[in-house]
N, C-alpha and C positions, 0 to 999 in steps of 0.2 A: 211177752209178747200177746195180743190178744186173739185168739183162740178164732178158727176160721168157725162158723157153724155151716153143716152144712145143710143144702140146701133140701127142704122140705118139697116133698112129691106127692102131690095129689092125684088120683086116678077113680076115674070115674069106671064103671060096670061095663061101659063098653071096652074102655082101654082095657081090662082086666079080663079081658074077654079078649082079646085080640093078644096081649099078648101069655095068654095059656094055651095057644094054637099052636101047635107043634112045628117043631124049625122047620120039616120039609117043607109042609105048607105055608108056611110064612116066606120062604125061599121062593113058592112059588108064585105067590103072589109079591113077592117085589119086583122077580124077574119079568111079570106081566104088564106091574106099576112101571117097570122103564122102558119097556116096549112102547108101553100109551103116552110115554112123555117124549120119545121123541117126534112122536105125530105132535106137532108145535097146534093148540086146539085153542081156539082164546077160552079167556078164562074168564068165566060169570063176573061182574063183581059182587062183592057181597057186603050187604046193606051193615052197615057195624050197629042197628038199636038191635038185629037178632041176637049176636053176640050180645051185648049186653045183656036184654032178656032172658038169652039162655045162660048166661055167668061162663061161657067157654074161654070168653080170658082167664077166669081162676085159675087154667089148666094149663100146666108146664108142658113145653115142646116135647112128646114121646121119642121114643125111637128112631133118627133119623132113617132107619129103613122104611119104617110106614109110613110118609111122606112124599107127596109128586110136587117138584120145585119147579113153578115156570116161570125162566128169566127170560128178558130180554138184554140184546147185548146193547149198550148205548156207547156213542163216543164220546170222547170228552172235550168243552164245548171250547178250551184255552188251549187242545189240541188244533183244532179244526180251526184254530185263527191265526196259529200260526203258519199253517200251510198258505193258508188265503194271502197272508201277509209276503210270504217267498215267491209267491206267484205273480203276484204284481211286480215285484221286486225283477223277476224276472223280465216280464213282460215291456218295464217299463228301461231296460236294460239295453234289449233287442230295439224297443222304438227308437231310443236316441242312437244307436249306431243305423238304424236305418235313414233315418234323418240327416244324419251326417255325411253318411256315403252318397246322399243322394245332393247335397248341398256341394259335396266335392266334384259330384259328376257335372252338375248344373255348371261351374265353376269352370273346372276344364273344358265343357260342351263351348261356355262361351268363351274362353280364352284362346281354344282352337278356331271359330267361329273371326275373332278379329285379326288371329295370325293368319288367316287365310285371306281378310278383308286386305291386312297392308301388306302385304307380299303380292295381291292383283294390285293396289294401287302402285307400286314399286313399280312394275311392269308398264302398266300405263303409263307411268312416265316418264319409261327410259323412252317408249315408245314415240312419246310427243316431242322427246333430243332429235328423234331419227327424221319425223315428222317436219322441223323446225328444217333443219341441216338442208332433207328434200326440198322445202320451198325453197329453200334461199339459193338453190343449186337451178331451179326453173327458172326464177328472178335473176339470173343471172346468164342460159344462154336464150331467155325473151326480151331481155332489156328491157324490163320495167319496173315499176320501184313497188315498193310494200303495201307503200301509201294508198294504194289503187286494190288490194283485198278487199276484200267486207271483214265487214266482223264474223259474221258467221262463220271463217274461216276461221279461227283460233278460241272462238268460244262454243262451248260443250260438244266438242267434236267424241265420237266414241270410238272406243276400241274394245271389241271383243262385249265385253256386259261394264266396263269401265268410261268412264269420262275424261275428258281433259280441258280446261281453260288458258290460255297465255296472257295473262291479264297484265296492260302498261300501267306504271305508277301513277298513281290518285294525285293530281294536278289540281287541286279545286279553282284555280285561279285559272286554269286554261280550260275550258269546259269543250274546244274547240276540235282538242284533242280525241283520240278514240278511243275509247274505254277497256279494248284488245288488240294485242297485236305484236310485235318484237320493236325494239328499242335500239335506236343506234345508239352506240356511246358517245361518239363525236357531238350529240348534244346535251353533255355532261361535261362539270367542270374537272378539268385533268389534275388530281393532286401535285402532278409532280412540272406541273407547266406556268404554275404561281409567280414562279419568278419571272419569267415576262412581263407578268404585266405593269402596271405603272401604282400602283400604291394596291398589291394584293391582301395585305390585312383589310383594308376599306372594302375592297368588293364581298371577303366573308364574312366581315360584320353585318353583313346588309340581308346577311339569314338569318332566320328568323335562328334563335337559341344561341349565337355563336357571337361570344363575348369577345373583346380584344385579348384576353388571358390566353382564350380558345384561339384564337388565331396566329398571336405568335409561336405559341407552342407548337403548334400546324405546320410553322413556315420552318422552329427551332429542327423540331425531326427529321425532314425530312432534308436538310443540309440548304435549304435556301437563303438570301437574304432574307435579314429581321430577324424575328423575335429576341431569345434570351435563353438564357442557362437554365436547364430542366433536371440536369441532370442530378443535384441533387435531391429533388422533392423524389422523381424517381426508386433513386436508391431509399426512401427510407418509407417507400410503401409495403405492406405485408408482404407483398411477394415482389420484391426491390426488381432491378434490371436498370440497363441505361439506354439513353437516347440514343437512336439509330442513327442520324448522319448522312440518312442515305437517300434515296428516293423509295416509294410507296408501292408496294407488292399487290396491294388489295387493299378496297374499301374499310375491310374490315380490320386493318390495322390502325385505323382510328380512335380501337377502342382503347389503346395502347396510348394514347395523345391524351396529355391533362385538358380537361374541360367538353369533354367529348362522352355523353353516358349512353347505355343502349337507349337508353327512352326517348333520348336527342336524337340517335340516330336512324330508329326503327319506329317510334312514336310511343307514344305512352297508354295505348292501350295492348299493347304485345299481351301475352299470358308468363305466366314466369319467371316475372321481373326479377325474384331473388334467389334465382335456382344455377345451378353450376352450367350452364351453359355457355356453349364457344362463340355466343353471341353478348357475354357479361365484359363490361367497360373496367380496366384495372387501372386507366390511368385516371380516371378522377374517382373520389368516395362523391362529389357533390354531386348535389341536380341544381341549375340555375332556378331563384324565387323566382314564383309568375311562370313559369316556362310553360306556353300552352301552344304547340304550333299543331293541332289536334284540326282547326278552324283552315287553313293551308292546305297542312302536309300530313297528312292522318297517320301516313305509313313513317314520317320524318324521315331525315333529310339524308340520309344514305343514297336514293334513289339520282339525288343532284351530283354526284362524284362519280370519278371512274378513274381508271388507270392506265385503262384500254385504248385510247386514240390515236389514231395513226398518225406520225408525223404526215403533215401538208409544206410542199412546197411556202416558201413567204415572199416578199417584194427582195428584188435584185441585190446582192448582196448580206440577205440572211440568211441564217442557218434553218433547215424545213423543222416546223416545232409545229406541238399538235393544237390544234385548233377548234372554235365551235361553232357547230352546225346551227345555225340562228332558225335554219327553217324550222328544226322539229326539237328546239328547247326552249325548256317551258319555262313561263317569266322569271319565277326566280332565280333562274342562272343567267340569264337576258340582265336583270339587275344588276349580280353581282358583275359581272363584266362591265358591265357601265361605271358603277361606281368605282371600282378594283383600276379603271383607266380614266377617271376624272370625267363622267360623263354622267346621269343620273336617271335613276327611273322611268323618267318623263321619256327620255329617250328607249329607253328596253320598249315602252308601252307604243313606242311609233313603229320599231318593228313588230308588233304583234299585227297591228293595225296593217298595214303593207305586205308581211310576209304571204307568202301563198306556197301550200306542199308543190305546186304543178311546175313552180317555176327553175330552172336550169340555170339560174346563177344569181347572184343576190345585188341584181340590179336595185327591184323593188325598196328592198332595205336601204341601198343606198338613198336610193333617190332619198328617200322617208326621213335618213338623218341629214342629209345633206354633207356642209364640210364636218360636221363632227364625225363623219364616219372615218376620216381617217386616221380619229383618236384609236379605234379600235380595228382597222383593215387589216394589220397582219396575226390579228389574233382568230379572227369569224372567217368561217368556210360555208358553201350553200349545199349543192346537190354532187360537188367533185367527191364526196366518200358513200352516195347515197345506195349503190349500186355494188359496190364492190368496197365491205369497209368489216369491221367489226360491231356485233349486233349482240344486243344481250335480250335475253326468255326469263320472264318467271312464270315458270309453271305449276300448274295447279292441277293434280292427279286425284280422281276421286274412284272409290269401290263401288262396284253396279249396288252395293246395298246401302253405300254409303256410309260405314262404319267404322269405314278408313280414305286419311287424304294424306297425299306429300303433297310439298310445296320445296321445286330444287330452283335455284338461279344458276342461268350456264350464258358463259358470251361462247361467240360464234365466230373465229377468225373466219371470213369471206372473202380476204385481200388477195391478190393474185402474185401478192409478194410471199404468200404462203405456198398455197398449193391449188392444183384446179378445180381440189373437192375440200368446201368450209369443212373447218375439223373447231372441236369443241376445247378453247384453251384453259378453261376456269369451271368450274363445278362446283355449286355449293349447295348442301341440305339448310334447308331454312325453317323448314315445317314450323321450328321452336316460334316461329316469329305468329304463329298462329294463322287464321282465316285473315285470305287479303280484305280490307278495307271496303273497296268498290265491287265487290262481289258477294251476291247475296245467302246469306247464311242459310236460308230455308232452304237451297239448292240440296244441305244434308238431312235437314229435317225430313223433306219429300222423297228421299231417298231411302231412309229408313224404316218411314212408313210403308215402304211398295209402291212408293209411284213414282215410276221413271218421266224422264227428261221429256215432255212431248216434242219442245222443237229443237233436238239432238240430230246432228245430222252424221253420219257416218263417214270414218274415213275416207271410204273407197271411194264414196262422193264428193272428195273438196277437192280443188284442181285438178287440173287437166291431166299431171303425168307422175301426181306425188300418190 
C-alpha cells in the first residue's frame, strides 16, 4: 500500500504565540469568541489581493477553537419548488370543487324555476277548463250563442301571474272564422257516421293527404261498409295488433290505422316527430310522398274529425244520426261532405257564401244549393246544437315568466241529456304537439324578457258572471 504522508503544518509567529498561551487563557478567549458569534454581525468582505500579497493562503487552518465561523442558513432551492407545486395543486383542486358546486347549484336553481313555472302553467290550465265550463253555463242561462262572444274573452286571459288562450283550429281557407274560441264538435266529420254517406271513401279522399288505401283502412277499422282486410298487415308490424272492427273511441285512434301518420294528423311542423310520444302513429310506417298540407291545414287533419257529435233526428222513418253543422264547419269538412254524397266542391263554396252565423236554421244554405240540398239533407244541421251540444277547447296556458306552457284539449258535454251542469268528457295533454301555429311565438319571448302582456284581461273582468 502506498503510505499516506502526514500533512505538513506551517505556523507563523503569531500562530505560535497563540498556541503558547496557557490553556486557561485560551479557554477564556474561546468563550468570549462564542459569545461574540451569537451576535450576528455583518462580516466584512475581504479583498482576495490582500491574502495573495500576505501569503496567508499558504497557512493551514489552525485549531478550530481559534476561529469564529459566521454561517448563514439557506433553504434548498429544490425543496422550495416542491412546496410551491403542492400548494398550486391544492389551489387547483379547491377551485375545481368551487366551480363544480357552483355549476351544480346553478343547474338546481334553473330546474327549480322550471318546475315552478310548469306547476303554475298547469294550475292556469285547470283554471281555464273551469272558465270554459262557467262560460257555457252562462250562455245556456242567457240563451245566447258563443258566436256573439268577442275574441278578448278567449285570448290572453290572466289568472294570477299566468295567462291562457283558447285557440281554434288554423283553417287557412276560412278566414272568416275567429282565431280564438271554442268549437262545436258537430262542425266536424264524425268518424263513426261515415257509413251513412253514399260514397264515404270519396269524401275522405277529398281531404289532403288521405289516399284510397287510407280511406279503406279507416272504414275497415271501424267496421263500416267498404274497406278491406288489413288484419295481416297489422299483425306483421313490430308491435302487432288486430283490426278493431268497431266504433272509434277517439280521434287519436286513427294513429293505429294504416295510412295515417302523426305528421298527417297534427302537421309537419310538430316537434319530436320521432320521439316515443302518445301521438306517434303505429299503423303506418310511411309518409305520403310529396305530401304538404301546411298551406291549408298547418295543424294537420285531426281537427276535421270527431267522435262526439250528438245524434240528431233525421227525416221521417230514419233513425237519429250524427250530423254536420254547416254553419260552423270549415271548407275541408264541407267538401268531404259534398263529395261523399255525390256533390262537388263548388256546392261547398256556395254554402260558405250563403251561410251566416246569426241564422237560426239552414234556409240560406238550402236556397244556395237548390235541389242539390236533397242529397245532404239527412246529414246536415244548422244551429240546433249550437246552444246545447258538445264543444271542444284547445287551451294554451303559459306561466308568468314564459318559461313553461301547457296545452290541453278538452271536450265538454253541455247537452240537456247529460246534466244541468256541463262536464268534461274528454281531456288530453297535447303539449307534445308544440306551440299552436296561429298563436304568436313572441308571446313566450316577451314574457321571458320580463315584458308582461299589455292587452291581457284579468279573469274577473271577462264575462258578467264568470
